[in-house]
C-alpha positions as CSV (number, residue, x, y, z in Angstrom):
1,M,178.6,52.0,79.8
2,R,178.0,48.8,79.5
3,I,174.1,49.0,78.7
4,W,174.3,47.7,75.0
5,L,175.1,44.1,75.8
6,A,171.1,43.3,77.0
7,P,169.8,44.7,73.8
8,L,172.3,42.5,71.4
9,L,171.2,39.2,73.3
10,F,167.6,40.3,73.4
11,L,167.5,41.4,69.8
12,V,169.7,38.1,68.5
13,S,166.8,36.0,70.4
14,A,164.3,38.3,68.3
15,A,166.0,37.3,65.4
16,W,164.1,33.7,65.9
17,F,161.1,35.1,68.1
18,V,158.8,37.8,69.4
19,A,159.3,38.3,73.0
20,A,157.5,38.1,75.8
21,Q,155.1,40.9,77.4
22,P,155.5,42.4,80.5
23,P,153.7,40.3,82.8
24,T,150.0,40.9,83.2
25,G,148.3,42.1,86.2
26,S,147.8,45.5,88.1
27,P,150.2,48.2,86.6
28,A,151.7,48.8,89.9
29,D,153.5,45.4,89.6
30,Q,154.9,46.3,85.9
31,G,158.5,47.7,85.9
32,K,159.0,46.2,89.7
33,L,161.8,43.8,90.8
34,V,161.7,41.6,93.5
35,I,165.2,40.7,95.1
36,R,165.5,37.5,97.3
37,P,169.1,37.7,98.6
38,G,168.7,34.6,101.0
39,G,167.7,36.5,104.0
40,K,171.4,38.2,104.1
41,G,170.4,41.6,102.5
42,I,168.5,44.7,103.5
43,E,164.8,44.9,103.5
44,L,163.2,48.2,101.8
45,P,159.5,49.7,102.7
46,Q,157.2,48.5,100.2
47,P,155.2,51.1,97.6
48,A,152.4,52.3,98.6
49,D,150.6,51.7,95.1
50,A,151.9,48.2,95.2
51,A,149.2,45.3,94.0
52,P,147.6,43.2,96.6
53,G,149.4,39.9,96.0
54,A,152.2,41.0,93.4
55,P,156.0,40.0,94.0
56,G,156.6,41.5,97.7
57,A,153.8,43.4,98.2
58,A,151.7,43.6,101.6
59,G,151.5,40.4,103.3
60,D,153.9,38.6,101.2
61,E,156.9,40.2,102.7
62,K,159.7,38.1,104.0
63,A,163.2,38.8,105.8
64,G,165.6,39.7,103.6
65,F,163.5,40.8,100.6
66,I,164.5,44.0,98.8
67,V,161.8,45.4,96.9
68,I,163.1,47.7,94.1
69,R,161.3,49.8,91.9
70,P,163.0,50.9,88.8
71,G,161.3,54.0,87.0
72,G,160.8,52.4,83.8
73,R,157.5,51.0,82.8
74,G,155.9,49.2,79.7
75,V,154.0,51.7,77.4
76,P,150.8,51.3,75.2
77,F,151.9,51.1,71.4
78,S,150.0,54.0,70.5
79,A,152.2,57.3,69.9
80,T,154.5,57.9,67.0
81,A,158.1,57.0,66.9
82,S,160.2,59.7,64.7
83,T,163.6,58.8,62.6
84,V,166.0,61.3,61.4
85,P,168.8,60.9,58.9
86,K,172.4,59.5,59.8
87,Q,174.3,61.8,61.6
88,P,178.1,62.0,60.6
89,V,181.3,61.6,62.4
90,P,182.3,64.6,63.9
91,T,185.9,65.8,63.6
92,S,187.3,66.6,67.1
93,G,187.1,70.2,68.4
94,Q,184.3,70.7,65.6
95,P,180.7,71.2,66.2
96,V,178.2,68.6,64.3
97,P,175.9,71.0,62.5
98,T,172.8,68.7,62.3
99,A,170.5,67.3,64.4
100,G,171.3,64.6,66.6
101,V,170.2,60.8,65.9
102,L,166.9,60.9,67.2
103,N,164.6,63.2,67.2
104,V,164.1,64.0,71.1
105,P,164.9,66.7,73.5
106,P,167.3,67.1,75.8
107,P,166.7,65.9,79.5
108,G,165.8,67.8,82.2
109,P,167.0,68.6,86.0
110,Q,167.9,65.3,87.9
111,P,165.3,64.7,90.6
112,A,165.7,66.7,94.4
113,P,166.0,64.6,97.1
114,G,162.9,63.4,99.0
115,K,162.1,63.0,102.3
116,D,162.3,59.4,102.8
117,E,164.9,58.7,100.0
118,K,168.1,60.6,98.3
119,P,168.1,59.8,94.0
120,L,171.5,59.6,93.1
121,F,170.6,59.6,89.5
122,D,167.7,59.2,87.3
123,Y,168.4,58.8,83.8
124,W,166.2,58.0,80.7
125,F,167.7,56.7,77.1
126,A,165.5,56.8,73.5
127,I,167.4,53.6,71.7
128,G,167.7,53.9,68.0
129,V,169.2,52.1,65.3
130,E,170.6,54.3,62.4
131,G,168.1,56.9,64.2
132,Q,165.3,54.3,63.7
133,R,163.6,54.0,67.6
134,V,163.7,50.9,68.9
135,G,163.1,51.3,72.6
136,Y,164.4,53.2,76.0
137,V,166.7,52.6,79.1
138,N,165.6,53.8,82.3
139,W,169.0,53.9,84.6
140,A,168.4,55.1,87.9
141,A,169.9,54.8,91.7
142,K,169.2,56.0,95.0
143,E,170.4,56.2,98.4
144,V,168.6,53.9,101.1
145,E,169.0,53.9,104.8
146,K,168.3,50.2,106.3
147,N,169.1,49.7,110.1
148,G,171.4,52.5,110.5
149,K,173.4,52.0,107.5
150,S,173.4,53.5,103.9
151,F,173.2,51.6,100.5
152,A,173.0,52.7,97.0
153,V,170.7,50.8,94.8
154,G,171.1,51.0,91.2
155,V,168.4,49.6,88.7
156,R,168.4,49.4,85.0
157,Y,165.3,48.4,82.9
158,L,165.0,48.0,79.0
159,N,162.1,47.9,76.5
160,L,162.5,46.9,73.4
161,T,160.0,46.9,70.3
162,V,160.7,44.9,67.4
163,S,159.0,43.3,64.2
164,R,159.2,40.3,62.9
165,F,157.1,39.4,59.8
166,G,155.1,42.4,60.6
167,S,154.1,41.6,64.3
168,A,155.4,43.8,66.5
169,V,156.3,42.6,70.0
170,T,158.1,44.1,73.0
171,Q,161.4,42.4,75.0
172,W,162.2,43.8,78.2
173,G,164.3,43.0,81.2
174,E,165.4,44.6,84.6
175,E,168.7,44.6,86.7
176,S,170.1,46.0,89.6
177,T,172.9,45.8,92.1
178,V,172.9,46.8,96.0
179,E,176.2,48.3,96.5
180,T,177.9,50.2,99.6
181,L,178.2,53.9,99.0
182,P,182.1,53.4,98.0
183,G,180.8,51.2,95.3
184,E,181.2,47.8,96.5
185,V,178.4,45.2,95.2
186,L,176.8,43.6,97.9
187,I,173.5,41.8,96.0
188,T,172.6,41.4,92.2
189,S,170.0,40.6,90.4
190,M,168.3,40.3,86.8
191,R,164.3,39.8,85.5
192,Q,163.5,39.3,82.2
193,G,160.3,38.1,80.1
194,L,160.3,34.4,79.0
195,G,156.8,33.9,77.8
196,K,153.3,34.3,78.1
197,D,153.0,35.2,81.8
198,Q,156.3,34.3,82.9
199,A,159.5,35.8,83.7
200,L,162.7,34.5,84.7
201,A,163.9,36.1,88.1
202,L,167.3,35.5,89.9
203,T,169.3,36.8,92.4
204,G,173.1,36.7,93.4
205,A,174.5,37.6,96.7
206,V,178.0,38.2,96.9
207,E,180.2,35.7,99.2
208,G,183.7,36.4,99.0
209,K,184.9,35.2,95.7
210,T,181.4,33.8,94.4
211,L,178.3,34.8,93.2
212,K,175.7,32.8,95.1
213,V,172.9,32.4,92.8
214,K,169.5,31.7,93.6
215,G,165.9,31.6,92.0
216,D,162.5,30.8,92.6
217,G,160.5,27.9,91.5
218,A,161.8,26.1,88.3
219,A,164.9,28.2,88.5
220,A,165.7,26.9,92.5
221,G,169.5,25.5,91.8
222,A,170.7,28.4,89.9
223,T,174.5,28.1,89.0
224,D,176.9,30.3,91.4
225,T,179.6,32.2,89.4
226,P,183.2,33.2,90.6
227,W,183.4,36.8,91.8
228,V,186.3,39.3,91.5
229,E,187.0,42.2,94.0
230,G,186.6,45.4,92.4
231,V,183.1,44.7,90.1
232,V,181.5,47.9,89.1
233,G,177.9,48.1,89.9
234,L,175.3,50.1,88.3
235,A,175.2,53.1,91.0
236,R,178.6,53.3,90.9
237,E,179.1,53.0,86.7
238,P,178.5,56.4,85.9
239,R,180.8,58.3,88.4
240,L,184.0,56.3,87.0
241,Y,183.9,59.3,84.6
242,K,184.4,61.9,86.9
243,E,186.3,59.6,90.0
244,L,188.9,58.5,87.5
245,K,190.5,61.8,86.1
246,L,192.3,60.0,83.3
247,K,194.4,61.8,80.8
248,A,193.5,61.7,76.9
249,G,194.8,58.4,76.2
250,E,194.6,56.7,79.6
251,G,192.6,53.6,80.3
252,Y,191.2,52.1,83.5
253,E,190.7,48.1,83.6
254,F,187.9,47.0,86.0
255,P,185.4,44.3,86.0
256,S,181.9,44.1,85.2
257,Y,179.1,41.6,86.1
258,I,176.6,40.8,82.8
259,P,173.5,39.3,84.4
260,T,172.0,38.4,81.0
261,V,174.9,35.6,80.4
262,N,176.0,35.4,84.4
263,R,179.4,36.1,83.7
264,V,182.1,38.7,85.0
265,V,183.8,40.0,82.0
266,K,187.0,42.5,82.3
267,T,186.8,45.9,80.8
268,T,188.5,48.7,80.0
269,L,187.4,52.5,80.0
270,T,189.8,54.7,77.8
271,Y,189.5,58.4,77.7
272,E,189.8,59.6,74.2
273,G,190.0,63.7,74.8
274,E,187.5,66.3,74.4
275,E,184.5,67.1,71.4
276,T,182.3,69.4,70.4
277,R,179.1,67.8,69.6
278,V,175.4,68.6,68.9
279,L,173.1,66.0,70.1
280,W,169.7,67.4,70.3
281,D,167.9,69.3,67.6
282,K,167.9,73.1,67.9
283,T,170.6,73.4,70.7
284,P,173.3,75.0,70.5
285,A,176.9,72.7,70.5
286,Q,178.7,71.6,73.7
287,K,181.6,70.6,75.0
288,L,181.7,66.4,76.2
289,L,184.2,64.1,76.8
290,R,184.4,60.6,75.0
291,F,185.2,57.5,76.8
292,V,185.4,54.4,74.7
293,T,184.7,50.9,76.8
294,R,186.5,47.8,75.3
295,P,185.1,44.8,77.0
296,E,187.3,40.8,76.9
297,P,185.8,38.6,74.9
298,I,183.4,35.6,76.3
299,G,185.3,32.6,75.1
300,K,185.0,33.3,71.0
301,V,182.5,36.2,71.1
302,K,184.2,39.1,70.6
303,L,181.8,42.2,72.3
304,P,181.9,45.1,70.5
305,A,183.4,48.3,72.0
306,S,181.2,51.3,72.8
307,T,182.1,54.9,72.6
308,T,180.0,57.3,75.6
309,W,179.9,61.4,75.4
310,V,179.7,62.5,78.8
311,D,178.7,66.2,80.0
312,A,182.4,68.2,80.3
313,E,180.6,69.9,83.2
314,T,178.9,67.4,85.0
315,F,180.0,64.0,83.7
316,E,177.1,62.6,83.2
317,P,176.5,60.5,80.3
318,L,174.6,61.8,77.5
319,M,175.3,59.5,74.6
320,M,176.3,56.2,73.9
321,E,176.9,54.5,70.4
322,T,178.4,51.0,69.6
323,D,178.7,49.1,66.2
324,F,176.0,46.9,65.5
325,P,177.2,44.6,62.6
326,S,173.8,42.6,62.7
327,F,171.9,45.5,61.9
328,G,174.4,46.6,59.5
329,G,174.5,50.0,61.4
330,R,174.8,51.4,65.1
331,L,172.9,51.1,68.1
332,T,172.7,54.3,69.9
333,F,171.4,55.8,73.5
334,L,170.4,59.4,73.5
335,R,169.6,61.1,77.0
336,T,166.2,62.7,77.0
337,T,163.3,63.0,79.3
338,K,160.9,60.6,80.7
339,D,158.1,61.4,78.4
340,A,160.2,61.8,74.9
341,A,161.9,58.1,76.4
342,T,159.0,56.1,76.7
343,V,157.1,57.1,73.7
344,A,155.8,53.7,71.3
345,V,157.3,52.6,68.6
346,A,155.4,52.6,65.8
347,K,157.3,51.5,63.3
348,P,159.8,48.9,64.5
349,I,163.0,47.5,63.2
350,E,161.8,44.6,60.8
351,L,164.4,41.6,62.1
352,F,164.0,39.1,59.4
353,N,165.3,41.7,56.7
354,V,168.4,42.5,58.8
355,Q,169.2,39.5,60.5
356,S,168.8,36.9,58.0
357,I,171.5,35.7,55.6
358,R,170.5,36.0,51.7
359,L,171.4,33.4,49.6
360,D,172.4,33.6,45.7
361,R,170.2,31.7,44.2
362,E,167.1,29.1,45.4
363,I,167.2,25.7,45.6
364,P,163.7,24.0,45.3
365,G,162.7,21.5,47.4
366,I,165.7,21.6,49.5
367,H,164.3,19.8,52.6
368,G,164.2,16.9,50.3
369,K,167.7,17.3,49.4
370,G,170.6,14.9,50.5
371,S,173.5,17.0,50.5
372,V,174.2,21.0,49.9
373,V,177.7,22.5,49.4
374,Y,177.9,26.0,50.6
375,K,180.7,28.4,50.4
376,V,180.9,30.4,53.4
377,A,182.9,34.0,53.8
378,I,183.5,35.3,57.2
379,S,186.1,38.1,57.5
380,K,185.4,39.6,60.7
381,D,186.4,36.6,62.8
382,D,190.4,35.1,63.6
383,D,188.8,31.4,63.9
384,P,185.9,31.6,60.7
385,T,185.6,27.7,60.5
386,T,184.3,27.3,64.2
387,V,181.4,30.0,63.8
388,F,179.4,27.0,62.1
389,A,179.2,23.5,64.2
390,T,181.4,20.6,62.6
391,D,179.7,17.2,63.1
392,T,178.9,14.2,61.1
393,R,176.3,16.2,59.1
394,Q,178.3,19.4,58.9
395,V,182.0,19.5,57.3
396,V,184.4,22.2,56.6
397,K,186.7,21.7,53.7
398,N,188.8,23.7,51.2
399,L,189.9,26.7,53.7
400,D,191.3,29.6,52.4
401,D,193.1,31.5,55.4
402,K,193.8,34.7,53.4
403,A,190.1,35.0,51.9
404,K,188.7,33.2,55.3
405,T,186.6,31.6,52.8
406,F,185.9,27.8,53.2
407,E,182.8,25.1,51.7
408,L,180.5,23.8,54.1
409,H,179.3,20.5,53.1
410,V,175.9,19.8,54.7
411,S,174.1,16.5,54.6
412,A,170.3,15.5,55.1
413,S,169.9,13.2,58.2
414,H,166.3,11.5,59.0
415,G,167.3,8.8,61.5
416,P,170.4,7.1,62.7
417,V,172.7,5.8,60.2
418,K,173.3,1.8,60.0
419,D,176.7,0.7,61.1
420,A,178.2,3.8,61.9
421,P,180.3,4.8,64.3
422,A,179.1,4.8,67.7
423,Q,179.0,8.3,69.5
424,P,180.1,8.9,73.2
425,A,176.9,8.2,75.4
426,P,175.4,11.4,76.5
427,G,175.5,12.7,79.8
428,K,172.7,12.6,82.4
429,E,172.2,16.1,81.9
430,F,170.7,15.3,78.3
431,L,167.8,13.4,80.3
432,A,167.6,15.9,83.5
433,S,164.7,18.1,83.7
434,N,166.1,21.9,84.2
435,F,164.9,25.4,84.1
436,F,164.2,25.8,80.4
437,I,163.5,21.8,79.0
438,N,161.6,21.2,82.3
439,W,159.6,18.1,81.9
440,D,159.2,17.0,85.1
441,N,155.4,18.3,85.8
442,D,152.0,16.9,84.6
443,A,151.6,18.7,81.4
444,V,154.8,17.9,79.5
445,K,154.2,14.3,80.8
446,A,151.0,14.0,79.1
447,H,151.4,15.2,76.0
448,A,154.4,12.7,76.0
449,A,152.6,9.8,76.9
450,R,149.7,11.3,74.1
451,A,152.7,11.4,71.6
452,A,153.3,7.6,72.3
453,T,150.2,6.5,72.3
454,G,150.1,3.3,69.7
455,L,153.7,2.9,70.1
456,P,154.9,-1.0,70.4
457,A,156.8,-2.1,73.7
458,A,159.7,-2.2,72.1
459,A,159.6,1.0,70.1
460,T,163.5,2.4,69.5
461,P,164.5,5.8,70.8
462,W,164.5,7.1,67.8
463,D,160.8,6.1,66.8
464,R,159.8,7.8,70.2
465,A,161.2,11.2,69.2
466,V,159.4,10.8,65.9
467,A,156.6,10.8,67.7
468,V,156.9,13.3,69.4
469,E,158.2,15.2,66.5
470,R,154.9,14.6,64.8
471,W,152.8,15.4,67.8
472,V,154.2,18.6,68.4
473,K,153.9,19.5,64.8
474,A,150.3,18.8,64.8
475,N,149.2,20.2,68.0
476,M,151.2,23.4,68.5
477,K,149.4,26.4,67.0
478,A,151.1,28.2,63.9
479,F,153.7,30.3,64.7
480,E,152.5,32.7,66.6
481,F,155.1,35.5,67.3
482,S,154.1,36.6,71.0
483,Q,157.0,34.3,73.5
484,A,160.5,34.8,73.9
485,M,162.1,31.9,75.2
486,A,159.4,30.1,77.3
487,T,159.7,27.4,79.5
488,A,158.7,23.6,78.3
489,D,156.0,23.4,81.0
490,N,154.8,27.2,79.8
491,V,154.9,25.9,76.0
492,A,152.9,22.3,77.6
493,K,150.0,24.8,78.8
494,T,149.7,27.2,75.7
495,L,150.6,24.8,73.4
496,S,151.5,28.0,70.9
497,G,154.7,29.9,69.8
498,D,157.5,29.8,67.0
499,C,160.7,27.8,66.8
500,T,162.1,28.1,70.8
501,E,158.6,26.7,71.8
502,Y,158.6,24.0,69.3
503,A,162.0,22.9,70.8
504,M,161.8,23.0,73.9
505,L,158.7,21.3,74.1
506,S,159.8,18.3,71.8
507,A,163.0,18.2,73.5
508,A,161.4,18.0,77.1
509,M,158.9,15.8,75.8
510,C,161.4,13.6,74.5
511,R,163.6,13.2,78.0
512,A,160.2,12.4,79.6
513,L,160.1,9.3,77.1
514,G,163.7,8.3,78.3
515,V,165.1,9.8,74.9
516,P,168.0,12.0,75.7
517,S,167.7,15.2,73.9
518,R,169.2,18.9,73.5
519,T,168.3,21.7,71.3
520,A,170.1,22.9,68.3
521,L,170.4,26.6,67.2
522,G,171.5,27.7,63.8
523,V,169.9,28.7,60.6
524,V,167.3,27.2,58.3
525,Y,166.2,27.9,54.4
526,A,163.6,30.1,54.3
527,P,161.8,32.4,51.4
528,G,161.7,35.9,52.4
529,P,160.2,38.4,51.5
530,G,159.1,38.3,47.5
531,G,160.3,34.9,47.7
532,K,164.2,35.3,47.6
533,P,165.9,32.8,49.6
534,Y,167.6,33.6,53.1
535,L,169.1,31.8,56.1
536,A,167.0,32.4,58.8
537,Y,168.1,31.8,62.3
538,H,166.4,28.8,63.9
539,M,166.3,26.4,66.8
540,W,165.6,22.7,66.4
541,F,166.3,19.8,68.5
542,E,168.2,16.8,68.3
543,V,168.2,13.1,70.0
544,Y,170.5,10.7,71.2
545,A,169.2,7.5,69.0
546,G,171.1,4.3,67.6
547,D,174.3,5.7,69.9
548,Q,174.1,8.9,67.4
549,W,172.6,12.4,67.8
550,V,170.4,12.8,64.6
551,P,168.3,16.0,64.4
552,L,164.6,16.5,64.5
553,D,162.7,20.0,63.3
554,A,159.1,20.0,64.9
555,T,158.2,23.2,63.0
556,L,158.6,21.4,59.8
557,G,157.4,17.5,60.8
558,L,159.3,15.8,58.1
559,G,160.8,13.2,60.5
560,G,164.7,14.6,60.4
561,V,166.2,17.6,58.3
562,G,167.2,18.0,55.1
563,P,170.6,20.4,54.1
564,G,168.9,23.3,54.7
565,H,169.3,23.3,58.4
566,V,172.9,24.9,58.8
567,K,174.0,24.1,62.9
568,I,175.9,26.9,64.9
569,T,175.7,25.2,68.2
570,D,173.8,23.3,70.6
571,H,173.0,22.9,74.3
572,S,171.6,20.6,77.1
573,W,170.5,24.1,78.9
574,H,171.8,22.1,81.9
575,E,171.9,24.6,84.9
576,E,171.4,27.4,82.5
577,R,169.3,30.1,83.9
578,S,170.7,33.1,81.3
579,L,171.4,33.8,77.9
580,A,174.5,32.3,77.8
581,P,173.5,29.8,75.2
582,L,172.9,32.5,72.3
583,L,176.6,33.8,72.3
584,P,177.9,31.4,70.0
585,V,174.4,33.0,67.9
586,L,175.6,36.7,68.7
587,R,179.0,35.5,67.6
588,A,177.4,34.4,64.1
589,L,175.6,37.4,64.0
590,T,178.3,39.9,64.3
591,T,180.7,38.4,62.0
592,R,177.7,38.9,58.9
593,P,178.6,35.6,57.2
594,A,178.0,35.4,53.4
595,F,176.8,32.2,51.8
596,E,177.1,31.2,48.3
597,V,175.1,27.7,47.2
598,L,178.0,26.0,45.4
599,K,175.9,22.8,44.5
600,A,172.6,20.9,45.6
601,S,172.6,17.4,45.4
602,P,169.3,15.1,45.0
């Protein structure tokens, strides 16, 4: 199963910030997905309980709309979650005499066909990390008929609850595919929470070797992606275990589409053999079939393999596990009932503790220092020196190939360096308004104008950028962890959020003033619990001024950055409607880098 990538990316994003809550409004509108395939799809009846004015509700239906209602919906934070001891690794053929990794009951029977629809399956999974609850997944499919033709509609709804600095928040996302009954994917969709009352909704219609991706409003103009024959959709995916009839040791290669990064990746499913295992407390051991799914890397990002256990008689997936290095443990999906899956997470995992890099010693006044030399050890990557960026401020030296260690020399930057060699001029994408850094609206323009008030007519791009940094620092509310990756126009209205919101708004305001900009993703020196020093995942922004790319950080407002900012990557967010720019950070998280402070200079 490939459920795991969405949680990985959501939790990567939460390493910086707390995510958006599901959209406000009538409960009937939550957990509902509206797909717009440009008039080439099929139109399903609108549910009777849909809220008036909700997307796709009565009075808003148009030809080509598909209204899909996944079973999952957000739940209030009230019930108590459970944790159990770590489950031992089983010996093949031997039952495990302990309870399951999550204290939930076994699933009930699958739904029977109704009068107007034919459910294919309806699976509920509780999600845990080393036995601690973090959320749930509802994965369902049904057969529908339109204009005399039958289709299979698969929907997966993900709900995760995590914590940062003691703030419990929920991240949510939905994906769907419309397929022919044999399994050919016709339409894809994705929706995920971004900022307050804001979600990103994209639809893709398959046209030959291209997935024609469409979005609404600011998301219009989404980038198409290459498509290949044989992509396995959500409705067909769980059928593979039975259809393939693999023998122990045999594998099957197929393409799968990952909407959170808008990519088709090659995946290999291997049947490893039978196993007897206890999955739920107070239930007997049962015979299971064990499959391993291995996706190909996306660029230099190696995606972890996952193991799925399916019922030996029904071939239904019952449990899936994957290594989750950024938590130092395993991510587990265990089948259960709807009521058990949607129990609220009372004690969310504290992400700062598990997704920050511990330093060996403090560096007092680091943001005012001139430079720091770090010794970095990365044993779980074939090319460790490329995990962190190299530029005029950050240089790799003294690589030890055998030990996979190197020195990372990081310098402060407080503006363009006089007489430094000119860097290549940025492309138009660094000034353009896009989905995330969308400055071409009244709110962002007004803030930019206020920030520039008092600047002389001859103010340089650097002067304007520093004025933006100063204004955002003064006018944004102190870190308020209630958003995920809100777009700049949304932030301009709320003036709240954390480092991602500060960075997105700052970059947008700079572009509104004619200054090329981009966001930078990396880690920053910060005191953790008990004052212990950490490098915490962070976002800031960079501008092109004085023929150089130079950094600024509105969360600090220091007119630049010190050597406590260690960069992983940067991005213009041009034509981007997915979490793909986070992939380099996912790579850094999964390699689990270790940092040692060698030298700090004034």
